[in-house]
C-alpha positions in Angstrom: 0.0 0.0 0.0 2.9 2.4 0.8 4.2 1.9 -2.8 0.9 2.7 -4.4 0.4 5.8 -2.1 3.9 7.1 -3.0 3.4 6.6 -6.7 -0.1 8.1 -6.6 1.3 11.2 -4.8 4.0 11.6 -7.5 1.4 11.3 -10.3 -1.0 13.7 -8.5 2.0 16.1 -8.3 2.3 16.0 -12.1 5.4 13.9 -12.2 6.0 10.9 -14.4 6.9 7.6 -12.9 9.0 4.8 -14.3 7.9 1.6 -12.5 10.2 -1.4 -12.7 9.1 -4.9 -11.9 11.7 -7.6 -11.1 9.8 -10.3 -13.0 9.3 -11.3 -16.6 6.8 -8.8 -18.1 6.5 -10.6 -21.4 6.5 -14.2 -22.5 7.2 -15.4 -26.1 4.5 -17.1 -28.1 6.4 -18.9 -30.8 4.9 -19.8 -34.1 6.5 -23.3 -34.0 5.0 -25.5 -31.2 8.5 -27.1 -30.8 9.7 -23.7 -29.4 7.1 -23.6 -26.6 8.6 -23.3 -23.1 11.9 -21.9 -24.5 13.2 -18.8 -22.8 13.6 -15.4 -24.4 16.9 -14.4 -26.0 19.6 -13.5 -23.5 17.8 -14.9 -20.4 20.5 -17.5 -20.0 19.8 -19.9 -17.1 17.2 -17.5 -15.7 14.5 -18.3 -18.2 10.9 -17.2 -17.7 10.0 -20.9 -18.4 12.1 -22.2 -15.5 10.2 -22.9 -12.2 11.3 -19.7 -10.5 10.6 -17.6 -13.6 7.1 -19.1 -13.9 6.4 -18.3 -10.3 7.5 -14.7 -10.4 5.8 -14.1 -13.7 2.5 -15.3 -12.2 3.1 -13.2 -9.0 3.8 -10.2 -11.2 0.5 -10.5 -13.0 -1.2 -10.8 -9.7 0.6 -7.9 -8.0 0.8 -5.5 -11.0 -3.0 -5.9 -11.6 -3.6 -4.9 -8.0 -1.0 -2.1 -8.0 -2.3 -0.5 -11.2 -5.9 -0.8 -10.0 -5.0 0.7 -6.6 -3.3 3.6 -8.4 -6.5 4.3 -10.5 -8.5 4.1 -7.3 -6.3 6.5 -5.4 -6.0 8.9 -8.4 -9.8 8.9 -9.1 -10.7 11.2 -12.0 -7.1 12.4 -12.1 -6.0 9.0 -13.6 -7.4 10.1 -16.9 -4.6 12.7 -17.2 -1.9 10.0 -16.8 -0.7 8.1 -19.9 0.2 4.5 -19.3 3.1 3.2 -21.4 5.5 0.3 -21.8 6.9 1.7 -25.0 10.7 2.5 -24.7 10.4 5.4 -27.2 7.9 7.1 -24.8 10.6 7.7 -22.2 11.6 10.3 -21.2 8.0 11.4 -21.6 6.7 14.5 -23.2 3.5 14.3 -21.1 2.7 12.8 -17.6 3.3 9.1 -17.9 3.3 5.9 -15.8 5.9 3.8 -17.6 6.4 0.1 -16.8 9.6 -1.8 -17.5 11.3 -5.0 -16.5 14.2 -5.2 -14.2 16.3 -8.4 -14.7 18.7 -8.4 -11.8 20.8 -11.6 -11.8 24.3 -12.9 -11.7 26.9 -10.4 -10.4 24.2 -7.8 -10.1 22.0 -9.8 -7.8 22.4 -9.5 -4.0 20.7 -11.2 -1.0 18.8 -7.9 -0.4 15.7 -6.9 -2.3 16.3 -3.2 -1.6 19.9 -3.5 -3.0 18.5 -5.2 -6.1 15.9 -2.4 -6.5 18.7 0.2 -6.2 20.8 -1.7 -8.8 17.9 -1.9 -11.2 17.0 1.8 -10.7 20.7 2.9 -11.3 20.8 0.9 -14.5 17.5 2.4 -15.7 18.8 5.9 -15.0 22.1 5.1 -16.8 20.2 4.1 -19.9 17.1 6.3 -19.8 18.0 8.4 -22.8 18.0 5.3 -25.1 16.1 2.6 -23.4 15.3 0.7 -26.6 19.0 0.2 -27.3 19.6 -0.9 -23.7 16.9 -3.6 -23.6 18.8 -6.8 -22.9 16.2 -9.5 -23.4 14.1 -9.9 -26.6 11.4 -12.2 -27.9 9.4 -12.4 -31.0 5.6 -12.4 -30.7 5.4 -11.4 -27.1 2.5 -11.7 -24.8 2.6 -8.9 -22.3 1.9 -9.8 -18.6 1.9 -6.1 -17.5 -0.2 -5.2 -20.6 -2.8 -7.7 -19.5 -2.8 -6.1 -16.0 -3.2 -2.6 -17.6 -6.1 -3.8 -19.8 -7.8 -5.5 -16.9 -8.0 -2.4 -14.8 -8.6 0.2 -17.5 -5.3 2.0 -17.9 -5.4 0.7 -21.5 -8.3 -0.2 -23.7 -6.6 -1.5 -26.9 -6.1 -5.3 -26.9 -2.9 -4.7 -28.9 -1.3 -4.0 -25.5 -1.3 -7.8 -25.0 1.3 -8.0 -27.8 3.4 -5.0 -26.8 7.0 -5.6 -25.8 8.6 -4.0 -22.8 12.2 -3.0 -22.2 14.3 -5.2 -20.0 17.1 -3.6 -18.1 19.7 -6.1 -17.0 22.4 -4.6 -14.9 25.9 -6.2 -15.1 26.9 -5.5 -11.5 25.4 -4.5 -8.2 25.1 -0.8 -7.7 27.0 0.5 -4.7 25.0 2.3 -2.1 25.2 6.1 -2.4 26.4 7.7 0.8 24.9 11.1 1.5 27.0 13.4 3.6 25.1 16.4 5.0 27.0 19.6 5.2 26.7 21.6 8.3 25.8 25.2 8.0 27.8 27.5 10.3 
């Protein structure tokens, strides 16, 4: 609830929000049935089709549907002023936007701490935000969008083509170091 309240406050304040989910946001739908249950390109041994990937993908559908619905509830009529997007070319936005993207934090970037992983993903997003499409690390043809389904379900989107929309996947190479803030004393 705290996350939804903080995002809603930013959106009510006229700010755009880039919301990263650490779970597969798209799954491939191959034309050839023999390619079913194969991972997306560049997933390596962390495929969406592996047991852990399947679990977090399902949880992401569940949680993103709730979060997006809660944001609409908290924003009320003001939600209509916010554009929902998962299109990399829409960021940085020209208008107020809620932008959803996938954080793929694994290998040397992964830590035992969820907060550290979120920091790592956020730093990587900021590092690449001027050209997100080029930075997207995982690709699939004929995608089915998990977050697009959540956005359709709760009214952020109305076009069923959102179910086919790809998302950017930011995959940091290493863990971000904590930023130490030193307050200066005024004399």
